[in-house]
C-alpha positions in Angstrom: 99.9 127.7 115.7 99.4 124.8 113.2 100.0 127.1 110.3 103.2 128.4 111.8 105.4 125.5 111.0 108.3 127.4 109.3 108.5 124.8 106.5 109.2 121.9 108.8 107.3 118.7 107.9 105.8 116.4 110.5 108.1 113.6 109.2 111.1 115.7 109.9 109.9 116.4 113.5 109.3 112.7 114.1 112.7 111.7 112.8 114.4 114.4 114.9 112.4 113.3 118.0 113.4 109.6 117.4 117.0 110.5 116.8 117.1 112.6 119.9 115.5 110.0 122.0 118.0 107.4 120.7 121.0 109.6 121.4 119.6 110.4 124.9 119.2 106.7 125.6 122.7 105.9 124.4 124.2 108.7 126.5 122.3 107.5 129.6 123.5 103.9 129.1 127.1 105.0 128.6 127.1 107.2 131.7 125.2 104.7 133.9 127.3 102.4 136.1 126.7 98.9 134.9 128.6 96.0 133.3 129.5 96.4 129.6 127.5 93.3 128.6 124.3 94.8 130.0 125.0 98.1 128.3 125.5 96.3 124.9 122.3 94.3 125.4 120.4 97.5 126.1 121.9 99.2 123.1 120.8 96.3 120.9 117.3 96.5 122.3 117.1 100.3 121.7 118.5 99.7 118.2 115.8 97.1 117.4 113.0 99.3 118.8 114.3 102.3 116.8 114.5 100.2 113.7 110.9 99.0 114.2 109.7 102.5 114.8 111.5 103.8 111.7 110.0 101.0 109.6 106.5 101.8 110.9 107.0 105.5 110.2 108.2 104.7 106.7 105.2 102.5 106.1 102.8 105.1 107.4 104.5 107.8 105.4 104.2 105.7 102.2 100.5 105.1 102.9 99.9 108.8 103.5 101.8 109.7 100.3 99.7 107.2 98.3 96.5 108.7 99.7 97.6 112.2 99.0 98.4 111.2 95.4 95.0 109.7 94.9 93.3 112.8 96.4 95.5 115.1 94.2 94.5 113.1 91.0 90.8 113.3 92.0 91.1 117.1 92.7 92.8 117.7 89.3 90.2 115.5 87.5 87.4 117.4 89.2 88.9 120.8 88.4 89.6 119.8 84.8 86.0 118.9 84.4 84.8 122.2 85.9 87.2 124.3 83.8 86.2 122.4 80.7 82.5 123.2 81.4 83.3 126.9 82.1 85.3 127.1 78.9 82.5 125.6 76.8 80.0 128.0 78.5 82.2 130.9 77.6 82.7 129.7 74.1 78.9 129.4 73.6 78.3 132.9 75.1 80.9 134.3 72.7 79.2 132.7 69.8 75.8 134.1 70.8 77.2 137.6 71.3 79.0 137.4 68.0 75.9 136.3 66.2 73.9 139.1 68.0 76.5 141.7 67.1 76.6 140.7 63.4 72.9 140.7 63.2 72.7 144.1 64.8 75.4 145.6 62.5 73.8 144.1 59.3 70.4 145.8 60.1 
């Protein structure tokens, strides 16, 4: 199930959830029978909480991005080293075989 995300990121899901929750709260406030001043105060509270949640989400997303970049650099550095070693091993094997082939053909 985790692999079946249809190209939707976790961030998009969280943003959609927060947006839906905010719209639902606004609709509930507008449809609930109470004085306008109370409704406005509740809307301000929801707006503040949503702002805080979005800032927290952005901060966590930035931290996750930074960690991913570091892991990616380490991965590339490691693979570059492994590929370099494999290339040198192949080059050395080719030299040995060329030398063996030329010594066999000259005999």
